[in-house]
N, C-alpha and C positions, 0 to 999 in steps of 0.2 A: 545612546538614547536617541540622538538626532537621526542616526542612520536607520534605527528601527522605525521611527516615525515616518521617515521618507519612504521606507519599504511598505509600511501600512498604507500610506497615501497612494502609492502606485497601485497597490492591490485594490484599494477602494475605487480608484479611477478606472482600472481595468474591469472591475465588476460592473460599474455603471455603463461603460461602453458596451460590454458584452450583453447586458440586459437590453439596452437600446437596440443593439443589432438584432437580437431575437424578436423584439417587438416589430422592427421593420420587416424582418423575414415573415412574421405572422401576417402582416398586412399584404405582402405579395402572395403568400401561399393561399390566402383566402380568395384571392382573385383568380387563381389558377383553375382552368376549366379543361376537362377532358371530353372530347367528342361533342362539344357544345352544350352538354347537359349535366355532366358529372362534376362535382366540386368537392372531392374528398380531402384535399390537402389542408383546408382550414380546420375542420374538426380533428384531423389527424395531429396537427401541431399542438392543438389545445390539450389533447390527451397526453401527448409526449411531455409537454411542459408540466402538466399535473404530476407526472411520475418523477420528473427530474428537477424541475424548478418550480415547486408549488407556489412560491411567493409571487411569481409572475403570472399566475393563472388568470386572475381577474383583470389586470392591465391588458393581458393578451386577449381576453374576451372582448373588451372595449375596442382594442385595435382591430380585431377580426370583424366586429360590427361595422367599423368605419370602412374596412376593405370591401364590404359588400356594395358600397355606393358605386353605381355605374355598371356593375356586372349582374345585379339581380334587382328586380323591381316588383312592386305589388305584393300579392300574397306570398309569392315565392321568397321575397326578401324577408318578410316577417317570419316565415317558417324557419328559414336558416338562422335568423337572429335568435329565435326561440331555442333552436338546437344549441347554439353557443352558450346561451344563458343556462340552459338545463345542464350542459356539461360542466359549467362553472360551479353550479350548486351541487351536483352529484359528486364531483371529484373533490370538492372541498369538505365533504363530510368526514368526521373522524374515522369512520369505518373504512372509507376509501383511502385515507392517508396511511392506514396501517397495512395496506396491500403492498407486499414486498416484491412480488414477481411481475415483470413487465407484461406478461400475457394476461394476468388478472386485471391490471389497469386497462389494457387495450380491450378486453372483453366487456368490462363495465362501460367504457365509452361507446362501444359498438351497440350495446343494449340500449343506452340512452338515446342514441341517434335513431334507432329503429322505433323506439317508443314514441318520440316526438314527431318524427316524420310520418309514422304510421297513423297517429291521431289526426295529423293534417290530411293524410290521404283519405281517411275515413270521412272526414268532414267535407272535403272537396268533392268526393265521389270516387269510390275505389275503381281501379282498373288493373288488369293483369300486367300491362306494360308498366304502370306506375309502381306496382309492388316490386316488380323485377328491378326497376331502376333504383328504387329505395334500398332494397337489400344489397344490391351490388355496390352502391355508393357507401353504405354503412360498413360493409366488409372491407372495402378498399381503404376507408379511413382507419379502421382498426388495424389493418395490415401495415399501413404506413406508420402509424403510431408505434406498433410493436417493433418495426425495423429501426426506427429512431431511438426507441428506448434501449434496445439491445446493442445498437451501435455504440452507445455511450459507455458501455461497460465490457464489451466483447474483447476477448484476447486474440481474435482472429482478424487478420487484415481484410479478408474478403468481406466479412460482415460489416466492418467499419466503412469500407469503400461502398458497399451497397447502400448503407444509410446515407452516406454523403452524396452518392449519385442521385438517389431519390429526392433528397433535399434540394440539390442543384436543379433537378428537373422541375420541381414545383416552382422554384424562384423564376426560372426562365419562362414557364407557362404564365406566371403572374405578370410578366413584363409584356405580354402580348398586346400589340396595338400602341405601345409607347414609342415615341420618336424623339430624336434629338438632332436638330439641324437637317431634317429630312432623312435621317438614317434610323433604322430600327434598333431600339435599345436591346431587344432580345437577340438580334443578330450580332451586335457588338459584344455582348457578354458571352454569347456562345462561342464566337471566334477567340475570345480571351481564354475560355476554358480549353479550347483545342491547343492553343499555344502553350498554356501551362502544362497540359498533359504531355505534350511533346518534349518540353524542357525537362520535366522530372522523370518521365517514363520511357522516352524514346519513340521509335517509329510505331511499335505495336500499340502503345497507349494513345498516341496521337491519332492513328487511324480509327481505333475503337471509339474514341470520343467524337471524332468527326462523323462517323456513321450514325451514332446515336443522336447527335444534335441535328444531323441532316434530316432525319425522320421526325424530328420534334414537331414541325408544323402539321404533320399528319394526325397528331393527337387532337388538334383543334379544328382542322378542316381538311378536306380532300385535296391533296397536292401531288404533283409529279415527283418521282424519286430522284430527279436530276440533282437536286441540292445535296441529297445524301451522298451520292457518288462523288460530287465535287469536294465536299468537306472531308470525306474519308481519304481521298487522294491527297488533299492538302495536308491533313494530319500526318499521313504516311511520309510525304516528302519532307515536311518540317522535322519530324522525328528522325529521319535518316541522317540529318546533320547534328544529331545530339552530341556527338563527340567534340564538335567545335564550340560548344557552349551556347550561351544565350544568343549571341550575334549570329552564329551559324543557323540556329533554329529559325530565327526571325527571317533570315535571308531565304531559307528554303520555303518558308511559309509564303513570302511575297512572290518568289519565283513560280510556285505552283499556281497561285492565283493569276499571274500574268499569262501563263501558258494554257490554263484550262478554263478560265471563266467564260471566255467567248464561246467555247464549244458547248459547255453545259447550259449557260444561262442566256446566251444571245448578247447583242451589243448593249442594250439598255441595262439588262441585269448585270452584265460584266462591269460596267462603269460603277454601279452602286456597290457591288461586291468589292471592287478594288478600293473604293473610297473608304468603306468600312474596315477593310483589312489594313489599310495604311494607318488609320487612326489607332487600331488595336496594336499594331506593330510598334508605333511610336510610344504608346503607354508601356508596353513590355520593356522596350529599350531603356526607358527612364526609370523603370521600377528597380529599386536597390536589390542587388544580388543577395544580400544577407537575408532579405525577406523571403527569398525563394528556398533557401536551404532547409528550413523546417519542413516544408512540403516535400522536398526531395528525400529527406531522411525518413519521413512518414511513409512515402510511397515505396521506397526501396527497402524498408525494414523487413528483415526475413522473419521466419517463424521462430518458435520458442527454442529450437535447437541452437546450441551455442558451441562454438569451437572450444577445444580444450585449451587449458592454460599453456603458455609456452613452456617447454621443458626447463629452460634456465630459470624462469620466474618461479616455477613450482619447486625446483631444487633449492633456490635461495630461501624460499619460505620454510622449507623443510629444515635447512641448516639453522635458521633463526629459531625455529621451534625447539630443536634439539638442544641448542645452547641455552635457551631460556629454561628448559627443564633442568639442565645441569646446574645452572646458577641458582635456581630455586632450592635444589637439594643441597648444594654446597653451603648456602646460607643457613639452611636448617642444621647441617652438621656443626658449623661454627657455633650455633646457638645451643648445642648440647643434645642433639637428637639421640635417644636411646630407648630402652624398653620400658622406662618409667611411664612414659606417655601411653604406651600400649596397655600397661597394667591398669592405669586409671580409666582408660576407655573400657576395658573389660569389666571393671567394677561398675561403672555407670550402666553398662549394658545389662549386667546381671541383676542389679538392685533397683536402679532408677526407672527402668522402662515401665510405663504404665502408672507411675506415681503421679498424683494430681499436681504436685509441686515441681514436676520435672522441668517444665518450661522456665519457671522462675529461677530455679537453681542453676540450670545448665546454659540458659541463653542470656538471661539478664545478669547473672552473677557467675558466669562460667569461668572467667579468669580467676576470680577469687576462690571458688570452690576447687578448681583443679590444682591451684597452688597449695591449698591447705591439705588436700589428699596426697599430693606428691611429697609434701613435707613429712606427713605421718609415715608414708611408705619408706622414705629414706632414713628418718631418724629412729623410728621405733622398730621397723622390720618385723621379725617374728617374736619380739620380746613380749608380746601380749598387749592388745589394745583394749581400753575401757572407754566408757562413754565420756569420762572426764577429759580424755585426750582430744576430743573434738572441740573446735572453737565454740565459744559461747553462742555466737549468732547462728551456728549450724545446729547446736543442741536444741535450741528452741524451735527450729523450723522442721528438722528432719523427723518424719514419722517412721522411718525404717533404719534408725541408728544402729540397732543390734545387727541387722543383716549387712549394713554397710561396713561395720567393723570386721565382721566375719569374712566378708569378701576381700577386704584389704589384707587381712592376715594370710588368706589363701594365696593371694597374688604375691605377697612379700616372700613367700617360700620359693617362688619361681624367679624372683627378680635379683639380679646382681648388677651393681653399677658398672662393672667393667664391660658389660655387654654393649654399652653405648658406643664404644669405639669400633665394635665389630658388627654394627648394624648393616642393613642393606643399603641405606641411604648413601654413604660415601661411595660405594661401588657403582651404584646407578648414576650418581652425579658425574663421576669420572667418565663412565661410558657414554652418557649423553653428550657431554662437552667434547669428547674425542670424536664422536661421530659428526657433530656439527662442524668442528674445525676441519676435519678431513673433507667433508663435502664442500666447504667454502674454498679450501685450497684447490680442489679439483675444478671448481667453477672458474677460478682465476686463471687456470692453465688451459681451459677449453674455450674456444670461440663461441660467442653467444649465438644461439639459434634464432632464426627469423621469427618474429612474433606475429601471430595471427591477428587480423583486425578484430577489435572488440565490437560486438553488436549491441546496439542500444536496446535495453529491456523495455517491456511494455509498461511497467510501473516504475515510479520513483518514490523515494522515501524522504520525508522531512521529520526530523527528530528533535525533541526537546526534553530536558529532564532537570530536576532540582531536588535538593535533599537538605535535611537538617539533622543535627546531632541530638541525642537525648539530653535531658536536663543535666546540667553541670559538666557536660563533655564538650570539648572543642572540636573533636574529630568525629565525623560520621563513619560508622563501621560498614555501611552499605556501599557497594560499587556498581556502576553501570557502564556498559560499553556498547557502542554501535559502530559497525564496520562493514564495508562491502566485501563480499567474497567473490571467488571466480564463478563463471557460468551464470551470471545474472542473479546471484543470490545475495542476501543481505542478512547480517547477524545482529540480533538484539539479545543481550544477556545481562541479567541483573543478579547480583549475589549479595546475600545478607550474612556477614561473618558472625560467628558466635560471640555473644556479648556486645560490647561497644568499645569505642575508642580506637587507639592506634593498632593494637593487636588484631582486633576484628577487621580493621581497614586493610591491614597487610594480608590477612587470609582471604578476604573477599576480592581484593585487587589481584592477588595471585591467581585466584580461580578464573576471573573473567579474562585476564591476559592470556593464561594458558589455553583457555577455550578458543580464543581468537587465533592465536598462533598455530594451534594444531589444526583447526578447521581450514585456515588459510593455506596451510602447507599440504592439504589434501587428505588429512586423516579423516576416517569416517566418524560420524557423530558418536557412535558407541565406543570406539577406541579412544577418541579424544576425552570423553567423559570418564572412562575408566582410568586413563592416565592421570587426569586431574585428581581423581579420587585417591589414587596411589600416592601422589605427591603430597596431598594434604594429610594422609595418614602418616607419612614418614617425616614431614618437614619440621615438626614442632615437638618439644618435650611435653608440652601441655596439650590438653584436649583441644583439637583444632579442626572444627568442621565449619562448613558454610553451605547455605542453600544456593541452588542455581535455578534461575528461571530463564530459559533459553527459547528464543523463537528464530527459526531460519526461514526467511521469506524468499520464495522463488518468484522473482519479479518478471520472469518470462511466462511462466505457467499460471500465475495468479494463485499460488498455493502457499500455505504457512504450516510449518511443523513445530509443535510446541513440546518441549521436554521440561518437566518440573521435578527437581530433586529437592524435596523438602520445602519448596517455595510455596507461597500462598497463592490465592486465586489471581488470575489475570482477567482482562476484559477486552472484548472485541466489540466496538461500537459501529453500528451500521444504521444511519438515520436515527430513528427513535428507538431502535432495538439494541439492547446490550446483552451480549452473550458472555456468560461467566465460564472461564476455563479453570477447572479445578486442579489442585495438586494431586500427584500420583505416586510419589516415592519419598524415601528418606533423604536427608542432606548428604552431600559428599563428605568424605573424611570420617564417616562413622563405621561403615562396614567394609571389609576387604573386598566384597563382591556386591555391587549395587544392581538392583533390578531396574531396567530402563523401559519406560512406556512412553510412546509418542502419540500425541493426538494431532489430527490434521484438519484444517479448515480452509475453505476457499476464501480468497481475498480479492477485493475489487477497488477501483478508484473511489475515494471518499471514505473508505474504512479507516478507523482509528484504533490502534492497539495501545492498551494501557497496562503497564507493569508497575506494581507497587511492592514495597517490602512490608513485612507483617506489622511494623509499627504503625503504618497507615490504617490498615484494617482494624487493628486493636485500639485505635483512638476512640472508637465507639465502645462504651462500657458494656453494652448488652452483647454477649457472645453470638446471639442469634442474628444480630444486625451487621456483623462484620462485612460480609459481601454486599448486603443489601444497601447499606448507606452509600457505598462507593458507586454502585450501579445507579442508584437514584440521583446522585450528584452528577454523574455523566449524562443522564437523560436531560437534566435541567440545564446543563452547561451550554452556553451560546458561543464560546470561543472556538475558532477553527484553527488558530495557530497553535502548534503543539507546545511551544514553550509557555505560552500564556495559560493553556489548559492545565499543564503540569503544575504551574505555580498556583493556580486557583485551587486545584485539588489538594495540594500540600497545605495551603493556608486553611482550608476547611478542616483538614485532619488535625492541625495544630490547635485550632479553635475548639474542636471536639475534645481534645486532650486537656483543655483548660489552660492552654498556653505553655504547658510544661510537659512535653512528651516523655513517656516512661521508656521509650525505645527509639532507636534511630529510625528515621523516615526517609524514603526515597520514592519519587514518582517519575516514571519515564513514559513519554507519549510519542508514538510514531504515527504519522498520517500518510496514507497512500494516495498518490495522484497519478493520473495517466500522463505518460511522457508527452510533452508538446503542449499540454494544457497550461494556459496562463492564469 
């Protein structure tokens, strides 16, 4: 509990510091000027904050207003302040909050700027030059906002770097004219950027950053290009010593300044440049190396393609999956697997499908009903079954008793108890275990192949889940598993075993573990699910099926694939929007051949995936509200931590059920965050 509180405190402090940093950046961006007349960065950051951090919008409006002091005066200052206020009002409207695409938010902000500045232009006296300037600044502001909005969710490194570069450019322009001890603060920060680029990206990055920053003064006033040439060569020289680490880069940085400053800048300019460079070099040398590593991994992170899993690792997983399959089937043989279970399944298929009481009989009382039918099948056989042979509780419930007895008699003619020892399960069990052992022996005798370096994915997953058993049961029959797979993929799988209690728990646990082992070993999704289905068909003498709700997240590509076998609806939460993912197929363990349908959705940072078992949906007594009440609860929820959100949703479901759930309940929540985000 104490550790959780400390973590929440750190998150809260980090959130406050991040908010203060954004407000400080807003102040500087408001002061940034292009060509002495254009100031698009201030409106641009307000539009971007409205799309990504709406709670900061009005504090940012006030900060932007303060940033105008000293850079705009008279009617011009009032017009710009009116633009900031109008953006705050327009982007705070509920209709604006519901805009999901960044381009829509940017277009709305651009229209507001044109409207307010256009009214001012008409009031002050229209001119062609004034209208051109107005439109150019509004379009620039919208473009900057769109670049920052897209950079926050983009899966492409180039787009993120473009957004970061434009942000840094605005900050540097906002520092124009500020000095510390006679040195230009803009120049100090610019040289710091050059050193950072050389450290994380090498010679090419250092030279590119130097060239860009060298031409930076040209955006505010007419200057000679000498500084651009100097800084480009300085960045190139510093990056050339990239292999020697931070000390080598700093040494190359200072060496280039010593050799080139006098030639490019003259004696007076060289002295100031050397002074500024020495200060920046000292700061970088004192900067902890561990704080540079996140930037290095971000800059050098490659595209979504990922190297294949090492051969040895893949083979080890395959061996583990085969042995697990064998053990599951062997346990089933010891429990008495035979054709009685298949006969009962066939009866249920022929008689109970489409019956209004099907779910009550086979899911809530499945163990009890299966045991009763098996007992009739073995004891009575073909001697003739009558309604009195059915248990009293079943006689009063079953509306198809005559059809049920006829189907049992028909199956009894095909059933012989001796078939149990001759089933397919023992043979499959021996084959799977033999293959797994053979593969493990081969791996022990073969030298391990070199493993390829793993590449950091674009997204990371934080998972939380909680469950409770139905009334009077101590064991929840639902199971959940979350596990990373190879190639930057992540597995989330929830299974609801038939009935409740230990037997349902064993069935659902077997299902999720088999799915994980098979997918981790490299089996395709279709083959893995068909193997799981076969195992559940063979492993138990009683009717043994389970639902499967599976999501495979591609953390490199930002894609999710959902497969539902008998599972209830899932939910994808993005901001205030909740997408319901509907079920598409029967549970596993019912049919010998199962139809598989896969639905795909894009995922991005901030998305929340919610999986629930049917006990959660059915907590609401109104069948029409099963999905709706969960979606409404997710829209109202304020928790961002997955575990807290899962607990909140489960508590609401238990309360709706009157404190005594009629079925097991499980809620699993997965939140997606961008790698490197704090």
